[in-house]
C-alpha atoms as one frame of an Amber mdcrd trajectory, in Angstrom:
protein
   0.000   0.000   0.000   1.279   3.455  -0.900   2.446   5.035   2.391   1.487
   8.677   1.681  -1.988   7.542   0.596  -2.337   5.504   3.783  -1.252   8.452
   5.919  -3.707  10.842   4.242  -6.536   8.281   4.524  -5.801   7.707   8.218
  -5.741  11.425   9.001  -8.872  12.156   6.970 -10.800   9.256   8.483  -9.957
  10.215  12.059 -10.842  13.865  11.394 -14.176  12.681   9.979 -14.812  10.467
  13.023 -13.894  13.346  15.311 -16.437  15.521  13.529 -19.166  12.867  13.787
 -18.528  12.418  17.513 -18.606  16.183  18.040 -21.931  16.476  16.197 -23.396
  13.743  18.410 -22.108  15.635  21.437 -23.808  18.806  20.213 -27.091  16.881
  20.043 -26.564  15.131  23.388 -24.771  17.681  25.540 -25.231  15.609  28.664
 -23.044  12.851  27.205 -19.520  14.212  27.712 -18.091  10.906  26.505 -18.783
  11.820  22.866 -16.711  14.980  23.248 -13.914  12.890  24.767 -14.072  10.378
  21.905 -14.039  13.272  19.430 -10.860  14.582  21.041  -9.356  11.071  20.945
  -9.860  10.875  17.175  -8.480  14.374  16.674  -5.410  13.630  18.815  -4.712
  10.454  16.877  -4.986  12.359  13.583  -2.423  14.847  14.929  -0.188  11.960
  16.030  -0.216  10.445  12.528   0.444  13.861  10.994   3.439  14.528  13.274
   4.833  11.013  12.799   4.663  11.332   9.017   6.652  14.589   9.206   9.755
  12.714  10.422  10.799  12.005   6.847  10.492  15.706   5.976  11.499  17.542
   9.152  14.492  15.729  10.621  15.820  18.570  12.787  12.779  18.913  15.069
  12.613  15.631  17.056  10.809  17.350  19.940   7.875  17.798  17.535   8.011
  14.731  15.284   9.049  12.281  18.027   8.270  13.652  21.496   4.931  15.321
  20.701   3.932  12.595  18.225   4.548   9.809  20.753   2.701  11.697  23.476
  -0.284  12.041  21.143  -0.136   8.316  20.308  -0.344   7.560  24.049  -2.937
  10.268  24.729  -5.437   9.050  22.092  -6.255   5.604  23.619  -6.223   7.152
  27.087  -8.963   9.548  25.986 -10.922   6.675  24.427 -10.733   4.752  27.712
 -11.690   7.871  29.677 -14.735   8.285  27.433 -15.823   4.718  28.192 -15.546
   5.412  31.920 -17.577   8.599  31.506 -20.337   6.768  29.702 -20.465   3.890
  32.177 -20.559   6.118  35.268 -22.853   8.718  33.662 -21.228  11.496  35.651
 -17.975  13.384  36.197 -14.893  11.169  36.047 -11.562  12.212  37.485  -8.742
  12.845  35.022  -6.234  11.618  37.593  -5.503   8.370  35.737  -5.008  10.169
  32.403  -2.753  12.794  33.987  -0.737  10.143  35.819  -0.075   8.033  32.719
   0.784  11.080  30.608   3.169  12.403  33.266   5.004   9.104  33.669   5.170
   8.726  29.876   6.447  12.239  29.205   9.303  11.946  31.708  11.289   9.203
  29.908  10.309  10.515  26.478  12.011  13.801  27.333  15.293  11.893  27.471
  14.558   9.578  24.537  13.134  11.922  21.898  16.539  12.355  20.255  16.565
   8.572  19.748  13.386   7.858  17.762  13.748   4.074  17.884  13.989   4.009
  21.678  11.083   6.452  21.975   8.918   4.386  19.611   9.662   1.206  21.554
   8.623   2.799  24.846   5.509   4.292  23.245   4.489   0.923  21.796   4.830
  -0.731  25.221   2.782   1.988  26.951   0.001   1.981  24.350  -0.113  -1.832
  24.454  -0.608  -1.647  28.223  -3.415   0.924  27.773  -5.236  -1.192  25.187
  -4.929  -4.354  27.281  -6.200  -2.467  30.335  -9.115  -1.174  28.233  -9.888
  -4.761  27.164  -9.982  -5.872  30.804 -12.126  -2.846  31.683 -14.695  -3.792
  29.045 -15.343  -7.053  30.882 -16.375  -5.105  33.997 -19.182  -3.233  32.190
 -21.822  -5.859  32.899 -24.760  -3.590  32.072 -23.607  -3.279  28.463 -25.140
  -5.544  25.778 -22.984  -8.648  25.449 -22.350  -8.362  21.687 -21.017  -4.785
  21.629 -19.063  -5.364  24.847 -17.399  -8.512  23.511 -16.557  -6.962  20.140
 -14.928  -3.948  21.793 -13.081  -6.281  24.159 -11.737  -8.247  21.183 -10.684
  -5.094  19.315  -8.850  -3.703  22.345  -7.205  -7.074  22.927  -6.042  -7.310
  19.309  -4.789  -3.747  19.403  -2.822  -4.430  22.584  -1.368  -7.627  21.163
  -0.303  -5.944  17.924   1.325  -3.077  19.810   3.238  -5.585  21.933   4.368
  -7.265  18.715   5.384  -3.866  17.396   7.380  -3.205  20.543   9.163  -6.528
  20.057  10.077  -5.687  16.457  11.410  -2.304  17.504  13.303  -3.786  20.444
  15.287  -6.004  18.076  16.687  -2.894  16.385  17.763  -1.136  19.591  21.246
  -2.609  19.420  21.812  -1.571  15.805  24.829   0.657  15.169  22.834   2.879
  12.851  19.221   3.962  12.644  17.147   1.433  10.749  14.424   2.793   8.499
  11.024   2.397  10.107   8.878   2.819   7.001   7.655  -0.826   7.014   7.004
  -0.551  10.748   5.242   2.781  10.335   3.150   1.302   7.541   2.149  -1.622
   9.774   1.274   0.761  12.615  -0.890   2.825  10.313  -2.632  -0.210   8.832
  -3.454  -1.660  12.242  -4.539   1.725  13.563  -6.583   2.380  10.437  -8.514
  -0.865  10.798  -8.677  -1.287  14.553  -9.066   2.357  15.522 -11.754   2.853
  12.900 -13.580  -0.271  14.032 -13.220   0.607  17.703 -14.252   4.234  17.446
 -17.119   3.430  15.093 -18.431   1.005  17.701 -18.392   3.626  20.490 -21.709
   5.248  19.439 -23.242   1.802  18.869 -22.039   0.723  22.308 -23.298   3.947
  23.898 -26.727   3.833  22.264 -27.114   0.122  23.098 -26.380   0.896  26.743
 -28.823   3.807  26.637 -31.525   1.562  25.230 -30.917  -1.019  27.940 -31.035
   1.659  30.636 -34.263   2.998  29.153 -35.780  -0.477  29.165 -34.732  -0.917
  32.779 -36.340   2.395  33.713 -39.532   1.503  31.854 -39.824  -2.099  33.071
 -38.037  -2.363  36.418 -38.570  -0.942  39.870 -35.395   0.960  40.734 -35.384
   0.058  44.438 -36.057  -3.687  44.287 -34.975  -4.517  40.715 -38.207  -6.472
  40.283 -40.609  -5.689  37.446 -42.760  -2.599  37.957 -46.563  -2.431  37.658
 -46.493  -1.702  33.915 -44.164  -4.616  33.157 -46.186  -6.936  35.410 -49.343
  -6.381  33.378 -47.483  -6.619  30.077 -45.521  -9.778  30.833 -48.139 -11.303
  33.103 -50.808 -10.925  30.415 -48.560 -12.656  27.888 -47.944 -15.478  30.356
 -51.684 -15.768  31.066 -52.508 -15.912  27.343 -49.909 -18.638  26.813 -51.291
 -20.714  29.689 -54.824 -20.220  28.397 -53.900 -21.552  24.939 -52.103 -24.555
  26.453 -54.922 -25.053  28.987 -52.531 -24.915  31.898 -53.304 -23.577  35.392
 -52.359 -20.030  36.337 -52.054 -18.280  39.683 -51.756 -14.663  40.813 -50.461
 -13.746  44.273 -50.583 -10.383  46.015 -48.164  -9.725  48.889 -48.357  -6.815
  51.302 -45.907  -6.051  54.109 -47.690  -5.917  57.452 -47.536  -2.676  59.472
 -45.077  -1.192  57.008 -46.061   2.388  57.881 -44.967   1.739  61.472 -41.565
   0.553  60.251 -41.106   3.795  58.304 -42.291   5.851  61.298 -40.161   4.038
  63.887 -36.980   3.328  61.937 -37.064   5.776  59.023 -37.747   5.451  55.317
 -34.219   4.217  54.631 -34.899   1.224  56.880 -38.202   0.670  55.098 -36.439
   0.677  51.739 -33.911  -1.863  53.038 -36.771  -4.129  54.152 -38.380  -3.871
  50.719 -35.101  -4.866  49.100 -34.717  -7.876  51.390 -38.282  -9.033  50.737
 -37.717  -8.610  46.993 -34.585 -10.737  47.277 -36.540 -13.506  49.006 -39.263
 -13.334  46.348 -36.686 -13.458  43.564 -35.057 -16.544  45.097 -38.432 -18.272
  45.572 -39.902 -18.005  42.081 -38.893 -19.684  38.846 -37.374 -17.995  35.809
 -40.630 -18.135  33.839 -42.691 -16.559  36.653 -43.295 -12.802  36.814 -42.504
 -11.032  40.098 -43.121  -7.313  40.474 -43.414  -4.481  42.942 -46.702  -2.836
  41.994 -47.088  -0.338  44.835 -45.398   1.077  47.913 -45.189  -2.160  49.922
 -47.205  -4.343  47.548 -45.797  -7.124  45.405 -47.510  -9.278  42.792 -46.571
 -12.657  41.350 -47.871 -14.333  38.197 -47.177 -18.049  38.419 -47.274 -20.225
  35.338 -48.390 -23.859  35.255 -48.847 -24.420  39.001 -51.584 -26.334  40.775
 -53.321 -25.068  43.885 -51.122 -27.092  46.264 -47.946 -25.658  44.721 -49.311
 -22.106  44.939 -50.331 -22.560  48.577 -46.972 -24.136  49.424 -45.125 -21.178
  47.872 -47.338 -18.743  49.820 -46.694 -20.622  53.063 -42.932 -20.661  52.481
 -42.860 -16.934  51.721 -44.748 -16.121  54.920 -42.513 -18.417  56.963 -39.224
 -17.287  55.515 -39.985 -13.574  55.837 -41.324 -13.874  59.390 -38.393 -16.008
  60.542 -35.697 -13.809  59.051 -34.416 -10.947  61.175 -34.043  -7.789  59.135
 -31.197  -5.678  60.475 -30.673  -2.032  59.626 -27.867  -0.076  61.310 -27.726
  -2.625  64.156 -31.499  -2.437  64.633 -33.472  -5.681  64.390 -36.750  -5.253
  62.520 -39.472  -7.881  62.691 -41.381  -8.146  59.447 -44.282 -10.263  58.208
 -46.354 -10.372  55.044 -49.930 -11.183  54.187 -50.686 -12.938  50.910 -53.806
 -13.217  48.821 -54.124 -15.504  45.826 -56.390 -16.537  43.018 -56.099 -19.845
  41.174 -57.364 -20.131  37.623 -57.830 -22.982  35.140 -59.014 -22.158  31.593
 -60.569 -18.927  32.847 -61.432 -16.116  30.450 -60.781 -13.474  33.112 -58.170
 -10.836  32.363 -55.081 -10.359  34.496 -56.495  -7.178  36.071 -59.575  -9.133
  37.220 -57.400 -11.879  38.695 -55.252  -9.284  40.467 -58.336  -7.649  41.972
 -59.528 -11.053  43.213 -56.104 -11.718  44.745 -56.238  -8.273  46.352 -59.600
  -9.123  47.956 -58.109 -12.344  49.318 -55.177 -10.319  50.631 -57.478  -8.066
  52.650 -59.148 -11.178  54.046 -55.734 -12.459  55.167 -55.031  -9.135  56.884
 -58.436  -9.119  58.569 -57.776 -12.639  59.857 -54.651 -11.591  61.758 -51.920
 -11.011  59.106 -48.800 -13.120  58.530 -50.842 -15.660  56.573 -52.288 -16.372
  53.143 -55.801 -16.692  51.803 -57.058 -17.812  48.395 -60.184 -16.523  46.695
């Protein structure tokens, strides 16, 4: 491949990507990560430009070596910083970026008159950054698996290639005269052209996929308990009910209400009440199957849609929930809180009733359980 053409293509492509990222940032001002990724592309374009000037300007190594290598290190650091910004969705300290740049600049000050030594050090540092970024991608569990894994692979490949580059350069360190680096530079540009383009292009896809997942979580999940919310309960529960109706399988709806919950909030504070709700939600989550629908539908009210269960199984689950919650001591800031629940249920076989009707029937049974002394279950 013709080297000048490759250089111009690399610079132009990164400038274009920087512009696209900046436009996205202008549309979504709250997402600072797009501005950071725009700067990363721009810095890399500058790095390629300065590196390519070595063949033309050979008396300014502070510019074509020192500044170029700093830009090569700075670009992936900015990309990693942008990922951290997007994951945290808030201000992120620049301490890590400043630390790496400071420790990189110090030896480069002494090595910039020896381009081969400077390039070797730069390759090692950038390899470490890319490998760290690959490991960091694995920690972003809330990201969609496909985009996370692709970015992980790209960072890993980039780190591996830069380590290979460092090894090639290291072999020339003992040479008595400076060995031309045009083949090495060409390889660097090719790998950066492909991998950087692929990586940076995936950033918006990764960001928008995470945004969509967060939006779905907000729409479908209760933030405090991480169970489904009321809307999702009716949507998913209705689908489950329709499926059971077609297959002529039994269906059950349970309503759970924490007993004397207002007194817990009054005596121990709302933070303690929230902790109790989270513990109860955890017990519910551990007690139901994957195909059941568990939701928090009100302040201290929970609802369960149980698929393909007979009456004995539904009553046994209700009994176990009452027993487990009443026997467990809920502790908040060294304060023991006694908690019980009342449960109402409705069992249905081939019924044409809608989910809302079944929930109302379960709610009536719940009030009967409370009127009978609480900490028990009743079925309509």
